N, CA, C and O atoms as a DFTB+ gen file, in Angstrom:
412 C
 N C O
     1  1     -95.157      54.279       0.204
     2  2     -95.389      54.792       1.471
     3  2     -95.011      53.744       2.248
     4  3     -94.491      52.689       1.884
     5  1     -95.353      54.159       3.520
     6  2     -94.052      53.466       4.616
     7  2     -95.072      53.468       5.686
     8  3     -95.546      54.521       6.112
     9  1     -95.510      51.989       6.246
    10  2     -96.470      52.485       7.372
    11  2     -95.344      51.599       8.494
    12  3     -94.881      50.494       8.209
    13  1     -94.944      52.575      10.195
    14  2     -94.865      52.072      11.075
    15  2     -95.607      51.182      12.157
    16  3     -96.778      51.393      11.837
    17  1     -95.638      50.596      12.890
    18  2     -95.947      49.724      13.273
    19  2     -95.466      49.532      15.100
    20  3     -94.282      49.435      15.421
    21  1     -96.475      49.506      16.011
    22  2     -96.008      49.842      17.124
    23  2     -95.896      48.690      17.871
    24  3     -97.030      48.283      18.123
    25  1     -95.202      48.112      18.252
    26  2     -95.309      46.237      18.599
    27  2     -94.878      46.577      20.427
    28  3     -93.776      47.009      20.765
    29  1     -96.150      46.227      21.523
    30  2     -95.841      46.219      22.783
    31  2     -95.626      44.420      22.676
    32  3     -96.091      43.449      22.079
    33  1     -94.344      44.858      23.943
    34  2     -94.033      43.708      24.469
    35  2     -94.470      42.996      25.614
    36  3     -94.245      43.451      26.736
    37  1     -95.102      41.870      25.438
    38  2     -96.250      42.266      26.931
    39  2     -95.815      40.583      26.971
    40  3     -95.404      39.935      26.009
    41  1     -96.098      39.943      28.784
    42  2     -95.238      38.720      29.283
    43  2     -96.495      37.917      28.571
    44  3     -97.419      38.645      28.208
    45  1     -96.616      36.696      28.362
    46  2     -97.925      36.208      28.515
    47  2     -97.473      34.903      29.521
    48  3     -98.451      34.156      29.486
    49  1     -96.400      34.270      30.431
    50  2     -96.485      33.325      31.907
    51  2     -97.221      34.051      32.570
    52  3     -97.211      35.149      33.128
    53  1     -98.164      32.810      32.309
    54  2     -99.248      32.836      33.849
    55  2     -98.537      33.078      34.872
    56  3     -97.316      33.042      34.723
    57  1     -99.093      33.389      36.181
    58  2     -98.799      33.064      36.554
    59  2     -99.130      31.972      36.745
    60  3     -99.938      31.472      35.962
    61  1     -98.534      31.067      38.058
    62  2     -98.988      29.739      38.704
    63  2     -99.026      29.692      39.764
    64  3     -98.146      30.305      40.368
    65  1    -100.094      28.919      40.576
    66  2    -100.166      29.417      42.349
    67  2     -99.520      27.642      42.465
    68  3     -99.669      26.635      41.773
    69  1     -99.044      27.850      43.261
    70  2     -98.153      26.309      44.098
    71  2     -99.712      25.927      44.876
    72  3    -100.393      26.595      45.654
    73  1     -99.925      24.521      44.272
    74  2    -100.639      24.135      44.586
    75  2    -100.541      22.139      45.593
    76  3    -100.041      21.164      45.030
    77  1    -100.957      22.102      46.584
    78  2     -99.831      20.848      46.736
    79  2    -100.989      19.792      47.595
    80  3    -101.441      19.847      48.738
    81  1    -101.157      19.065      46.727
    82  2    -102.199      18.072      47.176
    83  2    -102.008      17.315      48.419
    84  3    -101.023      17.033      49.100
    85  1    -103.868      16.961      48.532
    86  2    -103.258      15.609      50.179
    87  2    -104.156      14.719      49.578
    88  3    -104.862      14.937      48.594
    89  1    -104.072      13.696      50.248
    90  2    -104.328      12.673      50.480
    91  2    -106.022      12.589      49.920
    92  3    -106.788      11.833      49.323
    93  1    -105.977      13.893      50.556
    94  2    -108.023      13.427      50.388
    95  2    -108.520      13.794      49.550
    96  3    -109.639      13.361      49.277
    97  1    -107.737      15.012      48.564
    98  2    -108.241      15.208      47.300
    99  2    -107.701      13.733      45.598
   100  3    -108.203      13.288      44.565
   101  1    -106.468      13.614      46.392
   102  2    -106.203      12.787      45.085
   103  2    -106.979      11.279      45.032
   104  3    -106.902      10.495      44.086
   105  1    -107.762      11.063      46.311
   106  2    -108.392       9.867      46.486
   107  2    -110.261      10.020      46.126
   108  3    -111.263       9.321      45.980
   109  1    -109.908      11.145      46.126
   110  2    -111.629      11.522      45.507
   111  2    -111.436      11.868      43.793
   112  3    -112.539      12.004      43.263
   113  1    -110.314      12.030      42.863
   114  2    -110.448      12.347      42.064
   115  2    -110.491      11.100      41.525
   116  3    -109.960      10.294      42.289
   117  1    -110.886      10.629      40.569
   118  2    -111.111       9.184      39.664
   119  2    -110.555       9.079      38.106
   120  3    -110.927       9.936      37.304
   121  1    -110.027       8.454      37.857
   122  2    -109.179       8.504      36.587
   123  2    -109.852       8.173      35.739
   124  3    -109.843       6.944      35.671
   125  1    -110.879       8.918      34.525
   126  2    -112.151       8.398      33.547
   127  2    -111.273       7.180      32.913
   128  3    -110.227       7.163      32.265
   129  1    -112.418       5.874      33.522
   130  2    -112.512       4.649      33.036
   131  2    -112.471       4.717      31.131
   132  3    -113.047       5.607      30.506
   133  1    -111.808       3.777      30.579
   134  2    -111.440       3.874      29.424
   135  2    -112.855       3.074      28.805
   136  3    -113.752       2.983      29.643
   137  1    -113.091       2.620      27.755
   138  2    -114.424       2.163      27.323
   139  2    -113.519       1.101      26.987
   140  3    -112.313       1.187      26.756
   141  1    -114.777      -0.626      26.995
   142  2    -113.668      -1.787      26.608
   143  2    -114.492      -2.296      25.590
   144  3    -115.675      -2.630      25.525
   145  1    -113.359      -2.258      24.663
   146  2    -113.996      -2.789      23.570
   147  2    -114.513      -4.435      23.291
   148  3    -113.773      -5.304      23.753
   149  1    -115.333      -4.726      22.803
   150  2    -116.071      -6.012      22.519
   151  2    -115.590      -6.535      21.727
   152  3    -114.672      -5.930      21.174
   153  1    -115.897      -7.784      21.286
   154  2    -114.506      -8.686      20.629
   155  2    -115.903      -9.796      20.102
   156  3    -116.586     -10.590      20.750
   157  1    -115.910      -9.467      18.892
   158  2    -117.489     -10.214      18.035
   159  2    -116.507     -10.920      16.777
   160  3    -115.345     -10.854      16.378
   161  1    -118.070     -11.793      16.368
   162  2    -117.326     -12.318      14.798
   163  2    -118.814     -12.728      14.044
   164  3    -119.888     -12.814      14.641
   165  1    -118.632     -12.924      12.803
   166  2    -120.259     -13.321      12.021
   167  2    -119.305     -13.676      10.418
   168  3    -118.586     -13.090       9.608
   169  1    -119.915     -15.073      10.685
   170  2    -119.746     -15.562       9.662
   171  2    -120.020     -15.310       8.231
   172  3    -121.166     -15.234       7.788
   173  1    -118.969     -15.184       7.524
   174  2    -119.460     -14.644       5.910
   175  2    -118.405     -15.107       4.864
   176  3    -117.216     -14.789       4.841
   177  1    -119.124     -15.980       3.939
   178  2    -118.333     -16.730       2.586
   179  2    -117.455     -17.583       3.012
   180  3    -116.580     -18.118       2.330
   181  1    -117.661     -17.729       4.126
   182  2    -117.137     -19.190       4.380
   183  2    -116.054     -19.111       5.277
   184  3    -115.411     -20.089       5.657
   185  1    -115.748     -17.315       5.797
   186  2    -114.617     -17.643       6.664
   187  2    -115.467     -16.794       8.330
   188  3    -116.662     -16.525       8.456
   189  1    -114.515     -16.600       9.213
   190  2    -115.188     -15.846      10.723
   191  2    -114.318     -14.516      10.898
   192  3    -113.134     -14.339      11.185
   193  1    -115.448     -13.594      10.592
   194  2    -114.211     -12.503      10.737
   195  2    -114.829     -11.956      11.848
   196  3    -115.963     -11.729      12.273
   197  1    -113.500     -11.809      12.209
   198  2    -113.300     -11.666      14.516
   199  2    -113.092      -9.726      14.049
   200  3    -112.566      -9.349      13.002
   201  1    -113.464      -9.108      14.765
   202  2    -113.343      -7.684      14.922
   203  2    -113.701      -7.120      16.235
   204  3    -114.005      -7.868      17.164
   205  1    -113.669      -5.232      16.417
   206  2    -114.054      -4.758      17.742
   207  2    -116.094      -4.430      17.177
   208  3    -116.447      -4.032      16.067
   209  1    -116.816      -4.691      18.095
   210  2    -117.829      -4.043      17.572
   211  2    -118.326      -2.755      18.432
   212  3    -118.294      -2.516      19.639
   213  1    -118.864      -1.923      17.149
   214  2    -118.629      -0.288      17.535
   215  2    -117.943       0.312      17.105
   216  3    -118.179       1.517      17.198
   217  1    -116.663      -0.116      16.360
   218  2    -115.323       0.112      15.516
   219  2    -115.469       1.096      14.051
   220  3    -115.275       0.878      12.855
   221  1    -115.793       1.948      14.634
   222  2    -115.397       3.067      12.557
   223  2    -115.114       1.741      11.529
   224  3    -114.410       1.118      12.324
   225  1    -115.165       0.813      10.256
   226  2    -114.238      -0.174       9.945
   227  2    -112.962       0.407       9.543
   228  3    -112.076      -0.280       9.036
   229  1    -112.834       1.836       9.788
   230  2    -111.381       2.543       9.439
   231  2    -110.508       2.047      10.451
   232  3    -109.303       1.812      10.354
   233  1    -111.122       1.942      11.251
   234  2    -110.126       2.280      12.560
   235  2    -110.460       0.365      13.491
   236  3    -110.055       0.097      14.622
   237  1    -110.993      -0.287      12.881
   238  2    -110.860      -1.813      13.300
   239  2    -109.884      -2.427      12.695
   240  3    -109.580      -2.063      11.559
   241  1    -108.927      -3.895      13.571
   242  2    -108.301      -4.644      13.404
   243  2    -109.038      -5.873      12.761
   244  3    -108.371      -6.906      12.814
   245  1    -109.909      -5.953      12.339
   246  2    -110.481      -7.181      12.044
   247  2    -109.825      -8.302      11.207
   248  3    -108.996      -7.905      10.388
   249  1    -110.004      -9.366      11.254
   250  2    -109.802     -10.736      10.963
   251  2    -110.610     -11.324      10.125
   252  3    -111.776     -11.457      10.499
   253  1    -110.262     -11.781       8.914
   254  2    -111.349     -13.042       8.237
   255  2    -110.499     -14.149       8.575
   256  3    -109.426     -14.255       7.982
   257  1    -110.876     -15.101       9.563
   258  2    -110.037     -16.120       9.443
   259  2    -110.975     -17.643       9.158
   260  3    -112.130     -17.687       9.580
   261  1    -110.511     -18.574       8.589
   262  2    -110.397     -19.961       7.719
   263  2    -111.464     -20.121       8.289
   264  3    -112.609     -19.733       8.055
   265  1    -110.558     -21.326       9.833
   266  2    -111.599     -22.126      11.144
   267  2    -111.913     -21.394      11.979
   268  3    -111.397     -20.348      12.376
   269  1    -113.045     -22.090      12.368
   270  2    -113.526     -21.241      14.130
   271  2    -112.385     -21.444      14.674
   272  3    -112.060     -20.341      15.114
   273  1    -111.396     -22.352      14.966
   274  2    -109.828     -22.291      15.999
   275  2    -108.799     -20.716      15.671
   276  3    -108.259     -19.883      16.398
   277  1    -108.920     -20.909      14.251
   278  2    -107.926     -19.139      14.450
   279  2    -108.491     -18.329      14.609
   280  3    -108.019     -17.202      14.759
   281  1    -110.180     -18.713      14.643
   282  2    -110.754     -17.274      15.344
   283  2    -111.012     -17.520      16.662
   284  3    -110.939     -16.415      17.200
   285  1    -111.228     -18.203      17.349
   286  2    -110.707     -18.139      18.950
   287  2    -109.562     -18.017      19.289
   288  3    -109.320     -17.875      20.488
   289  1    -108.400     -18.039      18.230
   290  2    -107.142     -17.574      18.654
   291  2    -107.139     -16.570      18.538
   292  3    -107.015     -15.944      19.591
   293  1    -107.273     -15.698      17.170
   294  2    -107.650     -14.537      17.385
   295  2    -108.462     -13.320      18.345
   296  3    -108.191     -12.127      18.479
   297  1    -109.026     -13.747      18.651
   298  2    -110.440     -13.148      19.412
   299  2    -109.374     -13.225      20.988
   300  3    -109.320     -12.252      21.740
   301  1    -108.636     -14.468      21.260
   302  2    -107.782     -14.293      22.478
   303  2    -106.472     -12.918      22.421
   304  3    -106.168     -12.022      23.209
   305  1    -105.876     -13.416      20.828
   306  2    -104.798     -12.050      20.587
   307  2    -105.492     -10.830      20.860
   308  3    -104.829     -10.028      21.517
   309  1    -106.661     -10.465      20.533
   310  2    -107.310      -9.065      20.269
   311  2    -107.113      -8.708      21.822
   312  3    -106.404      -7.756      22.151
   313  1    -107.821      -9.574      22.831
   314  2    -107.925      -9.641      23.751
   315  2    -106.682      -8.780      24.946
   316  3    -106.686      -7.769      25.648
   317  1    -105.749      -9.876      24.630
   318  2    -105.195      -9.226      25.638
   319  2    -103.797      -8.312      25.032
   320  3    -103.004      -7.883      25.871
   321  1    -103.517      -8.015      23.374
   322  2    -103.225      -6.783      22.597
   323  2    -104.103      -5.887      23.552
   324  3    -103.443      -5.554      24.536
   325  1    -105.586      -5.323      23.563
   326  2    -106.128      -4.545      23.677
   327  2    -106.915      -4.349      25.086
   328  3    -107.666      -3.398      25.303
   329  1    -106.744      -4.974      25.641
   330  2    -107.834      -5.266      27.056
   331  2    -108.682      -5.246      26.218
   332  3    -108.897      -4.127      25.750
   333  1    -109.252      -6.036      25.840
   334  2    -111.246      -6.089      25.195
   335  2    -111.711      -6.978      25.760
   336  3    -110.907      -7.719      26.324
   337  1    -112.914      -7.247      25.848
   338  2    -113.774      -8.182      26.253
   339  2    -114.469      -8.869      24.956
   340  3    -115.023      -8.375      23.974
   341  1    -114.172     -10.433      25.417
   342  2    -114.765     -11.533      24.720
   343  2    -116.173     -11.626      25.058
   344  3    -116.755     -11.822      26.124
   345  1    -116.782     -11.328      23.208
   346  2    -118.617     -11.860      24.213
   347  2    -118.656     -12.949      23.974
   348  3    -118.532     -13.445      22.854
   349  1    -118.908     -13.740      25.413
   350  2    -119.066     -14.932      25.646
   351  2    -119.976     -15.781      24.731
   352  3    -119.656     -16.969      24.699
   353  1    -121.363     -15.322      23.755
   354  2    -122.420     -15.797      23.108
   355  2    -120.943     -16.457      22.047
   356  3    -120.540     -17.602      21.837
   357  1    -120.452     -15.036      21.558
   358  2    -119.667     -15.779      19.771
   359  2    -118.913     -16.716      20.648
   360  3    -119.577     -17.752      20.627
   361  1    -117.512     -16.953      21.669
   362  2    -117.059     -17.403      21.634
   363  2    -117.577     -18.978      22.291
   364  3    -116.608     -19.734      22.231
   365  1    -118.803     -19.685      22.894
   366  2    -119.549     -20.722      22.952
   367  2    -120.083     -20.910      21.425
   368  3    -120.554     -22.014      21.151
   369  1    -120.061     -20.353      20.858
   370  2    -120.667     -20.572      19.504
   371  2    -119.611     -20.680      18.566
   372  3    -119.700     -21.442      17.604
   373  1    -118.496     -19.884      18.803
   374  2    -116.961     -20.825      17.588
   375  2    -116.656     -22.063      18.803
   376  3    -116.799     -23.185      18.315
   377  1    -116.313     -22.074      20.102
   378  2    -115.742     -23.582      20.557
   379  2    -117.040     -24.767      20.409
   380  3    -116.830     -25.959      20.633
   381  1    -118.582     -24.159      19.942
   382  2    -118.918     -25.227      19.954
   383  2    -118.934     -25.875      17.899
   384  3    -119.156     -26.994      17.437
   385  1    -118.682     -24.896      17.388
   386  2    -117.913     -25.333      15.865
   387  2    -116.700     -25.666      15.458
   388  3    -116.206     -26.112      14.423
   389  1    -116.159     -25.198      17.000
   390  2    -115.207     -26.199      16.804
   391  2    -114.901     -27.721      16.830
   392  3    -114.162     -28.376      16.094
   393  1    -115.669     -28.102      17.876
   394  2    -115.984     -29.313      18.753
   395  2    -116.582     -31.039      17.623
   396  3    -116.269     -32.230      17.617
   397  1    -117.589     -30.105      16.819
   398  2    -117.998     -29.767      16.250
   399  2    -117.573     -30.472      14.687
   400  3    -118.216     -31.259      13.993
   401  1    -116.431     -29.937      14.496
   402  2    -116.063     -30.065      13.479
   403  2    -114.702     -30.760      13.397
   404  3    -114.128     -30.748      12.307
   405  1    -113.954     -31.549      14.766
   406  2    -113.725     -31.763      15.500
   407  2    -113.856     -33.297      15.502
   408  3    -112.983     -34.155      15.381
   409  1    -114.977     -33.390      15.646
   410  2    -115.382     -34.927      15.872
   411  2    -116.304     -35.576      14.755
   412  3    -116.660     -36.751      14.854
């Protein structure tokens, strides 16, 4: 038993109307702002774990640093690479620990 199917060819390209942007419309349109990532740390098992707050573990780029100095350096590295923001409270705590160990 053979079936014959008729196929109709239809053009699927939609007609695109030309639009010209005026300076007024381009100024009113704002680009969606990217959410800034917050860099924090927590001390566990003698390590200073630096990570992005609110990012799932599988997507996070955290690192367990041995010293507070290396944790501060890693925070600044993440800030440069990902245009993130360092939590001021965490930075002050790590800086105090660095001064305490240095003295």
